[in-house]
A tleap script that builds the chain and sets N, CA, C and O, in Angstrom:
source leaprc.protein.ff14SB
mol = sequence {
  NMET LYS PRO LYS LEU THR TRP HIE GLN ARG
  PHE ASP ARG PHE LYS LYS LEU PHE LYS ASN
  PRO ASP GLY SER LYS LEU ARG ASN LYS ASP
  ILE ASP LYS ILE CYS GLY PHE LYS GLU GLY
  ASN ILE ASN THR LEU THR SER PRO SER ARG
  PRO PHE THR LYS GLN LEU LYS MET ALA ILE
  HIE VAL PHE GLU LYS GLU ARG GLY LEU SER
  VAL TYR LEU CGLU
}
set mol.1.N position { 0.834 -1.181 0.000 }
set mol.1.CA position { 0.000 0.000 0.000 }
set mol.1.C position { 0.881 1.247 0.000 }
set mol.1.O position { 1.863 1.324 0.738 }
set mol.2.N position { 0.526 2.207 -0.822 }
set mol.2.CA position { 1.301 3.437 -0.914 }
set mol.2.C position { 1.101 4.289 0.340 }
set mol.2.O position { 0.000 4.332 0.889 }
set mol.3.N position { 2.153 4.964 0.793 }
set mol.3.CA position { 1.989 5.883 1.930 }
set mol.3.C position { 1.243 7.140 1.503 }
set mol.3.O position { 1.360 7.588 0.362 }
set mol.4.N position { 0.473 7.705 2.436 }
set mol.4.CA position { -0.292 8.922 2.158 }
set mol.4.C position { 0.576 10.155 2.390 }
set mol.4.O position { 1.515 10.142 3.185 }
set mol.5.N position { 0.234 11.205 1.678 }
set mol.5.CA position { 0.862 12.498 1.923 }
set mol.5.C position { 0.421 13.011 3.285 }
set mol.5.O position { -0.705 12.755 3.711 }
set mol.6.N position { 1.290 13.723 3.960 }
set mol.6.CA position { 0.902 14.344 5.227 }
set mol.6.C position { 0.070 15.581 4.917 }
set mol.6.O position { 0.061 16.062 3.784 }
set mol.7.N position { -0.629 16.095 5.929 }
set mol.7.CA position { -1.411 17.317 5.726 }
set mol.7.C position { -0.503 18.473 5.332 }
set mol.7.O position { -0.908 19.339 4.557 }
set mol.8.N position { 0.707 18.496 5.850 }
set mol.8.CA position { 1.636 19.572 5.497 }
set mol.8.C position { 2.045 19.477 4.027 }
set mol.8.O position { 2.157 20.498 3.348 }
set mol.9.N position { 2.266 18.270 3.538 }
set mol.9.CA position { 2.598 18.087 2.127 }
set mol.9.C position { 1.418 18.461 1.247 }
set mol.9.O position { 1.584 19.078 0.195 }
set mol.10.N position { 0.216 18.078 1.687 }
set mol.10.CA position { -0.993 18.406 0.932 }
set mol.10.C position { -1.223 19.916 0.917 }
set mol.10.O position { -1.655 20.463 -0.097 }
set mol.11.N position { -0.938 20.597 2.036 }
set mol.11.CA position { -1.078 22.042 2.105 }
set mol.11.C position { -0.105 22.730 1.163 }
set mol.11.O position { -0.478 23.679 0.475 }
set mol.12.N position { 1.141 22.262 1.123 }
set mol.12.CA position { 2.135 22.841 0.218 }
set mol.12.C position { 1.688 22.709 -1.235 }
set mol.12.O position { 1.838 23.646 -2.019 }
set mol.13.N position { 1.141 21.555 -1.593 }
set mol.13.CA position { 0.658 21.335 -2.958 }
set mol.13.C position { -0.537 22.246 -3.249 }
set mol.13.O position { -0.629 22.825 -4.331 }
set mol.14.N position { -1.446 22.371 -2.289 }
set mol.14.CA position { -2.612 23.252 -2.414 }
set mol.14.C position { -2.156 24.684 -2.680 }
set mol.14.O position { -2.656 25.347 -3.588 }
set mol.15.N position { -1.214 25.146 -1.887 }
set mol.15.CA position { -0.737 26.521 -2.014 }
set mol.15.C position { -0.014 26.733 -3.346 }
set mol.15.O position { -0.104 27.808 -3.938 }
set mol.16.N position { 0.696 25.720 -3.810 }
set mol.16.CA position { 1.451 25.829 -5.056 }
set mol.16.C position { 0.530 25.821 -6.284 }
set mol.16.O position { 0.755 26.582 -7.225 }
set mol.17.N position { -0.490 24.978 -6.283 }
set mol.17.CA position { -1.323 24.792 -7.466 }
set mol.17.C position { -2.538 25.714 -7.542 }
set mol.17.O position { -3.030 25.992 -8.635 }
set mol.18.N position { -3.027 26.188 -6.402 }
set mol.18.CA position { -4.236 27.010 -6.390 }
set mol.18.C position { -3.901 28.426 -6.857 }
set mol.18.O position { -2.898 29.005 -6.443 }
set mol.19.N position { -4.741 28.965 -7.710 }
set mol.19.CA position { -4.557 30.339 -8.195 }
set mol.19.C position { -5.800 31.163 -7.842 }
set mol.19.O position { -6.915 30.641 -7.816 }
set mol.20.N position { -5.597 32.438 -7.577 }
set mol.20.CA position { -6.699 33.365 -7.363 }
set mol.20.C position { -7.429 33.585 -8.680 }
set mol.20.O position { -6.883 33.282 -9.740 }
set mol.21.N position { -8.664 34.112 -8.636 }
set mol.21.CA position { -9.406 34.351 -9.884 }
set mol.21.C position { -8.657 35.219 -10.897 }
set mol.21.O position { -8.855 35.076 -12.103 }
set mol.22.N position { -7.801 36.115 -10.412 }
set mol.22.CA position { -7.042 36.967 -11.337 }
set mol.22.C position { -5.772 36.285 -11.845 }
set mol.22.O position { -5.008 36.885 -12.602 }
set mol.23.N position { -5.542 35.034 -11.435 }
set mol.23.CA position { -4.388 34.275 -11.890 }
set mol.23.C position { -3.155 34.401 -11.015 }
set mol.23.O position { -2.140 33.753 -11.272 }
set mol.24.N position { -3.233 35.226 -9.986 }
set mol.24.CA position { -2.081 35.396 -9.095 }
set mol.24.C position { -1.955 34.206 -8.146 }
set mol.24.O position { -2.910 33.460 -7.933 }
set mol.25.N position { -0.755 34.045 -7.580 }
set mol.25.CA position { -0.496 32.947 -6.647 }
set mol.25.C position { -1.269 33.161 -5.348 }
set mol.25.O position { -1.535 34.294 -4.946 }
set mol.26.N position { -1.614 32.078 -4.716 }
set mol.26.CA position { -2.308 32.107 -3.434 }
set mol.26.C position { -1.336 32.534 -2.346 }
set mol.26.O position { -0.229 32.003 -2.249 }
set mol.27.N position { -1.749 33.485 -1.535 }
set mol.27.CA position { -0.924 33.957 -0.422 }
set mol.27.C position { -1.581 33.546 0.887 }
set mol.27.O position { -2.747 33.153 0.916 }
set mol.28.N position { -0.817 33.642 1.965 }
set mol.28.CA position { -1.345 33.257 3.274 }
set mol.28.C position { -2.594 34.041 3.636 }
set mol.28.O position { -3.520 33.476 4.217 }
set mol.29.N position { -2.647 35.326 3.310 }
set mol.29.CA position { -3.827 36.129 3.638 }
set mol.29.C position { -5.058 35.646 2.851 }
set mol.29.O position { -6.185 35.764 3.332 }
set mol.30.N position { -4.842 35.106 1.647 }
set mol.30.CA position { -5.943 34.548 0.866 }
set mol.30.C position { -6.476 33.279 1.530 }
set mol.30.O position { -7.687 33.061 1.586 }
set mol.31.N position { -5.570 32.451 2.026 }
set mol.31.CA position { -5.981 31.215 2.702 }
set mol.31.C position { -6.722 31.552 3.995 }
set mol.31.O position { -7.709 30.900 4.336 }
set mol.32.N position { -6.248 32.565 4.710 }
set mol.32.CA position { -6.961 33.020 5.910 }
set mol.32.C position { -8.394 33.388 5.557 }
set mol.32.O position { -9.328 33.027 6.273 }
set mol.33.N position { -8.567 34.105 4.455 }
set mol.33.CA position { -9.899 34.546 4.039 }
set mol.33.C position { -10.778 33.360 3.627 }
set mol.33.O position { -11.951 33.297 3.998 }
set mol.34.N position { -10.213 32.426 2.864 }
set mol.34.CA position { -10.957 31.249 2.403 }
set mol.34.C position { -11.476 30.433 3.589 }
set mol.34.O position { -12.623 29.985 3.589 }
set mol.35.N position { -10.625 30.245 4.594 }
set mol.35.CA position { -10.964 29.387 5.733 }
set mol.35.C position { -11.635 30.133 6.882 }
set mol.35.O position { -12.050 29.511 7.859 }
set mol.36.N position { -11.748 31.459 6.780 }
set mol.36.CA position { -12.409 32.226 7.822 }
set mol.36.C position { -11.542 32.491 9.039 }
set mol.36.O position { -12.062 32.676 10.139 }
set mol.37.N position { -10.226 32.511 8.861 }
set mol.37.CA position { -9.311 32.793 9.970 }
set mol.37.C position { -8.998 34.278 10.011 }
set mol.37.O position { -9.189 34.991 9.026 }
set mol.38.N position { -8.517 34.736 11.153 }
set mol.38.CA position { -8.010 36.103 11.244 }
set mol.38.C position { -6.727 36.176 10.435 }
set mol.38.O position { -5.976 35.204 10.355 }
set mol.39.N position { -6.480 37.345 9.832 }
set mol.39.CA position { -5.288 37.493 8.997 }
set mol.39.C position { -4.020 37.232 9.811 }
set mol.39.O position { -3.846 37.773 10.903 }
set mol.40.N position { -3.157 36.410 9.272 }
set mol.40.CA position { -1.905 36.078 9.938 }
set mol.40.C position { -1.926 34.766 10.699 }
set mol.40.O position { -0.880 34.299 11.151 }
set mol.41.N position { -3.101 34.160 10.852 }
set mol.41.CA position { -3.202 32.918 11.624 }
set mol.41.C position { -2.677 31.696 10.885 }
set mol.41.O position { -2.302 30.710 11.519 }
set mol.42.N position { -2.644 31.741 9.565 }
set mol.42.CA position { -2.279 30.547 8.807 }
set mol.42.C position { -0.858 30.094 9.123 }
set mol.42.O position { -0.590 28.892 9.120 }
set mol.43.N position { 0.054 31.014 9.393 }
set mol.43.CA position { 1.423 30.618 9.727 }
set mol.43.C position { 1.460 29.801 11.008 }
set mol.43.O position { 2.190 28.813 11.093 }
set mol.44.N position { 0.686 30.201 11.997 }
set mol.44.CA position { 0.624 29.479 13.260 }
set mol.44.C position { -0.077 28.138 13.077 }
set mol.44.O position { 0.374 27.120 13.602 }
set mol.45.N position { -1.181 28.140 12.332 }
set mol.45.CA position { -1.989 26.931 12.177 }
set mol.45.C position { -1.313 25.845 11.353 }
set mol.45.O position { -1.665 24.672 11.475 }
set mol.46.N position { -0.361 26.210 10.528 }
set mol.46.CA position { 0.311 25.204 9.689 }
set mol.46.C position { 1.704 24.854 10.195 }
set mol.46.O position { 2.469 24.195 9.489 }
set mol.47.N position { 2.041 25.280 11.396 }
set mol.47.CA position { 3.345 24.911 11.940 }
set mol.47.C position { 3.366 23.409 12.219 }
set mol.47.O position { 2.337 22.841 12.584 }
set mol.48.N position { 4.505 22.762 12.057 }
set mol.48.CA position { 4.590 21.306 12.209 }
set mol.48.C position { 4.136 20.774 13.569 }
set mol.48.O position { 3.749 19.610 13.676 }
set mol.49.N position { 4.178 21.591 14.586 }
set mol.49.CA position { 3.820 21.111 15.921 }
set mol.49.C position { 2.313 21.147 16.189 }
set mol.49.O position { 1.865 20.664 17.228 }
set mol.50.N position { 1.527 21.712 15.269 }
set mol.50.CA position { 0.086 21.850 15.490 }
set mol.50.C position { -0.705 20.983 14.521 }
set mol.50.O position { -0.310 20.827 13.366 }
set mol.51.N position { -1.818 20.418 14.980 }
set mol.51.CA position { -2.689 19.685 14.059 }
set mol.51.C position { -3.456 20.662 13.169 }
set mol.51.O position { -3.758 21.780 13.588 }
set mol.52.N position { -3.766 20.249 11.965 }
set mol.52.CA position { -4.519 21.096 11.047 }
set mol.52.C position { -5.969 21.231 11.513 }
set mol.52.O position { -6.541 20.287 12.059 }
set mol.53.N position { -6.549 22.391 11.299 }
set mol.53.CA position { -7.945 22.614 11.678 }
set mol.53.C position { -8.875 21.964 10.660 }
set mol.53.O position { -8.471 21.653 9.539 }
set mol.54.N position { -10.118 21.764 11.066 }
set mol.54.CA position { -11.100 21.158 10.170 }
set mol.54.C position { -11.345 22.023 8.943 }
set mol.54.O position { -11.496 21.502 7.838 }
set mol.55.N position { -11.386 23.355 9.128 }
set mol.55.CA position { -11.633 24.249 8.000 }
set mol.55.C position { -10.531 24.137 6.948 }
set mol.55.O position { -10.812 24.110 5.750 }
set mol.56.N position { -9.291 24.073 7.396 }
set mol.56.CA position { -8.176 23.986 6.462 }
set mol.56.C position { -8.158 22.625 5.772 }
set mol.56.O position { -7.906 22.543 4.570 }
set mol.57.N position { -8.422 21.569 6.517 }
set mol.57.CA position { -8.488 20.233 5.915 }
set mol.57.C position { -9.582 20.170 4.858 }
set mol.57.O position { -9.391 19.573 3.799 }
set mol.58.N position { -10.729 20.786 5.144 }
set mol.58.CA position { -11.847 20.773 4.201 }
set mol.58.C position { -11.490 21.540 2.931 }
set mol.58.O position { -11.810 21.088 1.831 }
set mol.59.N position { -10.834 22.691 3.065 }
set mol.59.CA position { -10.427 23.460 1.883 }
set mol.59.C position { -9.479 22.649 1.013 }
set mol.59.O position { -9.611 22.639 -0.211 }
set mol.60.N position { -8.532 21.976 1.634 }
set mol.60.CA position { -7.572 21.150 0.890 }
set mol.60.C position { -8.281 19.970 0.242 }
set mol.60.O position { -8.023 19.652 -0.919 }
set mol.61.N position { -9.168 19.323 0.977 }
set mol.61.CA position { -9.893 18.159 0.477 }
set mol.61.C position { -10.749 18.525 -0.749 }
set mol.61.O position { -10.732 17.816 -1.755 }
set mol.62.N position { -11.488 19.622 -0.656 }
set mol.62.CA position { -12.331 20.050 -1.775 }
set mol.62.C position { -11.471 20.380 -2.991 }
set mol.62.O position { -11.816 20.010 -4.113 }
set mol.63.N position { -10.366 21.066 -2.779 }
set mol.63.CA position { -9.446 21.391 -3.870 }
set mol.63.C position { -8.939 20.120 -4.544 }
set mol.63.O position { -8.917 20.031 -5.772 }
set mol.64.N position { -8.532 19.139 -3.743 }
set mol.64.CA position { -8.020 17.885 -4.303 }
set mol.64.C position { -9.092 17.144 -5.085 }
set mol.64.O position { -8.808 16.591 -6.148 }
set mol.65.N position { -10.308 17.123 -4.582 }
set mol.65.CA position { -11.405 16.441 -5.291 }
set mol.65.C position { -11.706 17.127 -6.613 }
set mol.65.O position { -11.915 16.461 -7.627 }
set mol.66.N position { -11.728 18.463 -6.609 }
set mol.66.CA position { -11.998 19.216 -7.838 }
set mol.66.C position { -10.936 18.976 -8.893 }
set mol.66.O position { -11.241 18.899 -10.083 }
set mol.67.N position { -9.698 18.858 -8.462 }
set mol.67.CA position { -8.574 18.660 -9.382 }
set mol.67.C position { -8.286 17.189 -9.684 }
set mol.67.O position { -7.498 16.882 -10.579 }
set mol.68.N position { -8.920 16.283 -8.943 }
set mol.68.CA position { -8.676 14.856 -9.145 }
set mol.68.C position { -7.294 14.430 -8.681 }
set mol.68.O position { -6.688 13.528 -9.259 }
set mol.69.N position { -6.792 15.086 -7.626 }
set mol.69.CA position { -5.459 14.789 -7.100 }
set mol.69.C position { -5.489 13.623 -6.127 }
set mol.69.O position { -6.455 13.446 -5.385 }
set mol.70.N position { -4.436 12.839 -6.134 }
set mol.70.CA position { -4.311 11.707 -5.225 }
set mol.70.C position { -3.730 12.150 -3.887 }
set mol.70.O position { -2.947 13.098 -3.829 }
set mol.71.N position { -4.112 11.469 -2.819 }
set mol.71.CA position { -3.555 11.757 -1.503 }
set mol.71.C position { -2.379 10.835 -1.188 }
set mol.71.O position { -1.847 10.853 -0.078 }
set mol.72.N position { -1.978 10.029 -2.172 }
set mol.72.CA position { -0.874 9.086 -1.968 }
set mol.72.C position { 0.405 9.597 -2.628 }
set mol.72.O position { 0.360 10.287 -3.646 }
set mol.73.N position { 1.533 9.250 -2.037 }
set mol.73.CA position { 2.827 9.577 -2.621 }
set mol.73.C position { 2.975 8.824 -3.940 }
set mol.73.O position { 2.616 7.651 -4.046 }
set mol.74.N position { 3.495 9.500 -4.912 }
set mol.74.CA position { 3.659 8.848 -6.234 }
set mol.74.C position { 5.096 8.793 -6.629 }
set mol.74.O position { 5.423 8.284 -7.701 }
savepdb mol mol.pdb
quit
């Protein structure tokens, strides 16, 4: 069985592949807005010592489903 990507790896891929409607790269303040966090919280919430919140996991999950991305290492 293939190993799964960690939430941190999935977040990095989400941030790299997701584009704003104007085509610009996704920034931390954009992710804060998408997930309903206060501006600046995403850095704290994605630190390796903290578990990911449900809102952030859901945003990543929906993005992966829309793009047809696998959660397994390839």
